[in-house]
C-alpha positions in Angstrom: -25.4 129.3 -12.5 -24.3 125.7 -13.1 -20.7 124.4 -13.0 -19.8 121.6 -15.5 -16.6 119.6 -14.8 -14.5 118.4 -17.7 -11.0 117.1 -18.3 -9.6 120.6 -18.8 -11.3 122.0 -15.7 -14.5 123.7 -14.7 -16.9 125.4 -17.0 -19.7 127.8 -16.3 -23.2 127.5 -17.7 -25.7 130.3 -17.0 -29.5 129.8 -17.4 -32.0 132.7 -17.2 -35.6 131.6 -16.7 -37.9 133.8 -18.7 -41.7 134.2 -18.8 -41.4 135.0 -22.5 -39.5 133.5 -25.5 -36.0 135.1 -25.8 -32.8 134.3 -27.6 -29.3 135.8 -27.8 -28.9 138.3 -30.7 -25.3 139.3 -31.2 -26.5 142.4 -33.1 -28.1 143.6 -29.9 -25.0 142.5 -27.9 -22.8 144.7 -30.2 -25.2 147.6 -29.7 -24.9 147.3 -26.0 -28.5 146.3 -25.4 -28.3 142.6 -24.6 -25.3 142.3 -22.3 -26.8 140.8 -19.0 -25.9 137.2 -19.4 -22.5 137.8 -20.9 -21.7 140.2 -18.1 -22.6 137.5 -15.5 -20.5 135.0 -17.3 -17.5 137.3 -17.7 -17.6 138.4 -14.0 -17.9 134.9 -12.6 -15.3 133.3 -14.9 -12.8 136.0 -13.9 -13.6 135.8 -10.2 -13.5 132.0 -10.0 -11.0 131.3 -12.8 -13.3 129.0 -14.8 -14.2 128.8 -18.4 -17.6 129.7 -20.1 -19.7 126.8 -21.5 -22.7 128.8 -22.5 -25.4 131.3 -21.7 -29.0 130.2 -22.1 -32.7 131.3 -21.8 -35.2 128.8 -20.6 -38.8 129.8 -21.4 -41.4 129.1 -18.7 -44.3 129.8 -21.1 -47.1 127.2 -20.9 -46.9 125.0 -23.9 -49.9 124.6 -26.2 -49.6 121.8 -28.7 -51.5 121.9 -32.0 -51.8 119.0 -34.4 -53.6 118.3 -37.7 -54.2 114.8 -36.6 -54.6 112.7 -33.5 -51.3 112.1 -31.8 -50.3 109.9 -28.9 -49.3 111.1 -25.4 -45.7 110.2 -26.2 -45.7 112.4 -29.3 -47.3 115.3 -27.3 -44.6 114.9 -24.6 -41.9 114.9 -27.3 -43.3 118.1 -28.8 -43.5 119.8 -25.4 -39.9 118.8 -24.6 -38.8 120.2 -28.0 -40.5 123.5 -27.2 -38.7 123.7 -23.9 -35.3 123.5 -25.6 -33.1 126.3 -24.3 -32.1 129.1 -26.6 -28.9 131.1 -26.4 -25.2 130.8 -27.1 -23.0 127.7 -26.5 -19.3 127.1 -26.6 -19.1 125.2 -29.9 -16.9 122.3 -28.7 -17.9 118.6 -28.9 -17.0 118.0 -25.3 -18.9 121.0 -24.0 -22.0 120.2 -26.1 -22.0 116.6 -24.6 -21.4 118.0 -21.1 -24.6 120.2 -21.6 -26.5 117.2 -23.0 -25.0 113.9 -21.9 -27.6 111.9 -23.9 -26.5 113.4 -27.2 -24.4 111.3 -29.6 -25.5 112.8 -33.0 -28.3 115.0 -34.3 -29.8 118.0 -32.6 -29.9 118.3 -28.8 -33.3 118.4 -27.1 -31.8 120.6 -24.3 -29.4 123.2 -25.8 -29.0 125.0 -29.2 -26.4 122.6 -30.6 -26.1 119.6 -32.9 -23.5 116.9 -33.7 -22.9 115.4 -37.1 -22.9 111.7 -37.8 -19.1 111.8 -37.9 -18.9 113.3 -34.5 -18.1 117.0 -35.2 -20.1 120.1 -34.4 -22.9 120.7 -36.8 -22.4 124.4 -37.3 -25.6 124.9 -39.3 -27.7 123.8 -36.4 -25.5 125.1 -33.5 -25.8 128.6 -32.2 -22.3 128.8 -30.9 -18.9 130.4 -30.9 -15.4 128.9 -30.4 -13.1 129.6 -27.4 -11.4 132.5 -29.1 -14.7 134.1 -30.2 -16.1 133.7 -26.6 -13.0 135.5 -25.3 -13.7 138.3 -27.8 -17.3 138.6 -26.6 -16.1 138.8 -23.0 -13.5 141.4 -23.8 -16.1 143.4 -25.7 -18.5 143.2 -22.7 -15.8 144.6 -20.5 -15.1 147.3 -23.0 -18.8 148.3 -23.5 -19.5 148.4 -19.7 -16.6 150.8 -19.2 -17.8 152.9 -22.1 -21.3 153.1 -20.6 -20.0 154.0 -17.2 -17.9 156.8 -18.6 -21.0 158.2 -20.5 -23.1 158.1 -17.3 -20.4 159.8 -15.2 -20.0 162.5 -17.9 -23.7 163.2 -17.8 -24.5 162.0 -21.3 -28.3 161.6 -21.6 -28.9 161.8 -25.3 -32.3 160.9 -26.6 -31.4 158.0 -28.9 -33.7 155.0 -28.6 -32.8 151.9 -30.7 -34.5 151.0 -33.9 -34.3 147.4 -35.0 -36.1 146.5 -38.2 -38.6 149.3 -37.6 -39.4 148.4 -34.1 -38.5 150.7 -31.2 -39.0 150.7 -27.4 -41.0 153.9 -27.9 -44.0 151.8 -29.0 -44.5 150.6 -25.4 -43.0 153.5 -23.5 -45.2 155.2 -20.8 -43.1 158.3 -20.7 -43.3 159.6 -24.2 -44.6 163.0 -23.1 -41.7 163.4 -20.6 -39.1 162.2 -23.0 -40.2 164.3 -26.0 -38.3 162.2 -28.5 -39.4 163.1 -32.0 -37.3 162.4 -35.1 -38.9 165.4 -36.8 -37.3 167.9 -34.5 -34.4 168.7 -32.1 -32.0 166.7 -34.3 -33.3 163.5 -32.7 -32.2 160.3 -34.4 -32.6 156.6 -33.7 -29.8 154.2 -32.8 -30.2 151.9 -35.7 -29.3 148.2 -35.2 -28.0 146.6 -38.3 -28.4 142.9 -39.1 -24.8 141.6 -39.4 -23.5 138.1 -39.5 -21.8 136.5 -36.5 -18.4 136.7 -38.3 -18.9 140.4 -39.0 -19.8 141.2 -35.4 -16.9 139.2 -34.0 -14.5 141.0 -36.3 -15.9 144.4 -35.3 -15.7 143.5 -31.6 -12.1 142.3 -32.0 -11.1 145.6 -33.8 -12.8 147.8 -31.2 -11.2 146.1 -28.2 -7.8 145.8 -29.8 -5.3 148.1 -28.2 -7.5 148.8 -25.2 -5.4 146.7 -22.8 -8.1 144.1 -22.3 
């Protein structure tokens, strides 16, 4: 957890250090699978009355550099630094991007998943971000989905319904297959299929589902 101070107040940046390469997938967030960092962000922002600046993953994987030709130590260092660039979701605001990377004036950041155009605006094509309203929708949805999960746990709902994303499921690596007994060919077992929707589609669905819930 890192606090960034700006003219409008304090902002929260959360960094999760991983031993693997990981990124924020809003399709998984919508499915209720990838909610950890957004949950941290939502809880702390509400408790401390601060604003979210971004949620990021920092990979601790040892970097192996491959090149077709001999390259200098400086070029190797630059490639390593590029590979260590954090992944995740940032508040798509020029001030916030520069607060996350105070060396950035234009182009892509070497630290966070964001870029600035030559005219000084957010380069949306190379920025993995959401605006303030969209970040609020994400936080509301996280609150909504956590309450929904809690209700299902308390009601004793234990349906066998592993996710299926592009043909990949957690069953491939599960050590408890024989205990679980999940089989799509019997007992009306079905996967929880995760679609690949655009950011705009997901935000709209989240807004619609949390509307009228009192959040």
